[in-house]
N, C-alpha and C positions, 0 to 999 in steps of 0.2 A: 418535463424539463422545459424551461423557458429559453427563448432565443439567445438571451445574454449569456446563460450557462454554456450553451452549445459553442457560441463564439469564443468564449474564454477557454474552453477545453481545446478547441481547435488551435487557438493562438499558442497555448502552452505546448501542445504537441509539435507544432511547427517550430517554436523555439528550441525545444528539446532536440529536434532533428538536425539542428545546425552543429556540425562537427567542430569541436574546439581543437586547436593544434596543441598536440602534446607529444613529447618524445616517445618513440616506441618503447623504450625501457621503462617509462613511467606509466604506461597504460595498464591499469589494473582491472579494467572492466572489459574483459574479453569474453565473448561468447554468451549465449542464453544460459540462465540459471533457472532452477526451479526449487521449490521448498514447501515446507509445512509451517504452520503457526498455531499458537494457541494464546488465549489472553482472557482478561476479565473486564467486562463492560460495566462501568459504574453508574449506569442509568436504570437500575433495577432489573436488567435482563440477566447478567451473570456471565457464565463461562461461554467461550466460543472456540472454534478450531476451524481450520481450513487450508487449502493449498494456495500457492502463488506462483507466478512466473516473472522473470525479468528478462526483457529484451533490450540490450544495450543499443542506444542510437548514437552514442558518442563515447568518448573515453570516460566521461563522468556522469552520463545521463542514462537512465533506463526507463522504459515504459514498464509499468508495474501493475498488472491486473491481478486481482485477488478475490477469493470467495470466502465468506464467513458462514458458518453454521452455528447458530446459537442453541445452546442446550436449555430449552424452556419446557416446562410441564404443561400438559394440556394442549398441545399444538406444535406448530413449527414456526421458525424464524430464520431468515437468512439475509445476507447482504452481498452485493456485487460491487467491487471497487475497480475503477480505472484511474490509476494514478500516474504521476511522473515523479521519479525519484532522482535526486542529484547527490552524487558521492563527493566527498572531499577529494581535491586533486592531489592532495599530499599523500605519499605512499604510506606514511607512518601514522596517519590519522584515519580512523574507521567510522567518522561521524557522517551521517547522511540527513537529509530533509526532503520533503516532497509535498505534493498537493495533487488534488484530483477531485473526481466526483464519486459519490457513493449512492447506491440504490439499495434501500431496505424494504423487505417485505415480511410481514408476519400474519399468522392465522392462529390466533389464540383464543380459546374460549368461544368459538363461533364468530369472533369478529375479525375482519381483515383490515390490515393497515399497511399502506404503501407510502414511502417518502424518499425524497432525494436530498442530498446535502453535500457541502463541500468538506473533503478531507484535508487536514493539515497534520503532518506527522514528522517526527524526528527520532533518531536512534543511533545505535552503534552496531557495526557488523565486523566480524572477523575479516582479515584481509589476506590470509595465506592458507594454503591447503585446499582440498577438494570440498571439505565440509566447513561451512561458514555459519557459525552461531550468531544470533542477533537478538537485540532487545528494542523495543519500539514503543513510543507513546503517541497516540492518535486522538485528534479531536475532530468530530464531524459537526459542522455548523449548519444551520438551516433546519429543515424538517427531518433531518437524519437522526442518528442514534445517540451520540454523546461522546463521553471520554473513555478511553480504554488504555490499558497497558498490556504488553504481551511480549512474546518472543518466539523464537523458532530456529529451524535449521534450513540452510540453503545449500545446494549442491551445484557444482559446475560439471 
C-alpha cells in the first residue's frame, strides 16, 4: 500500500468520525452491528461468503470491516476490506454508499497473488427490526478483484 492510499484512508476515517447533528429521534444508526454476506464476483472467481462488522462513528456513518472467502477450486482465495459506509439520513430511505481499501490474497494452482484496491459500493438495507437484510453492488479498482453483487443479513 503506498503513502497516498494510507493518507486517503486516514482522511476518510477522520471525516467519518465527525459527528453530524441529528435529532435523537432521527438517529437510526445506534450501536454496533454484525452480519454475514454472500455474493458473486464477476471476475472469473465466482461465489464468496463472509462476516462483517459495523461500528457507528456518527448517526449516519459506520466503519465497516469485512472478510470474504472465495470458493475456488484447487486452492484458496480471500479478501479483507476496511471501508467507511454512509447511510441516508432520511428515516424512510434505506440507501447507503461507501468506500475503502480492499486487500486480496489467493493461492491457486501453486501460484500466489496479492493485491490491494479501492472499494466503491452502494446498496439498500432494511431500517427496522433486529434483523436487517441488505443488497449491495461493489466495485474494487486498482490491483484488486473487480465487480460483485451480493447481499446478506445484519443484526443489532
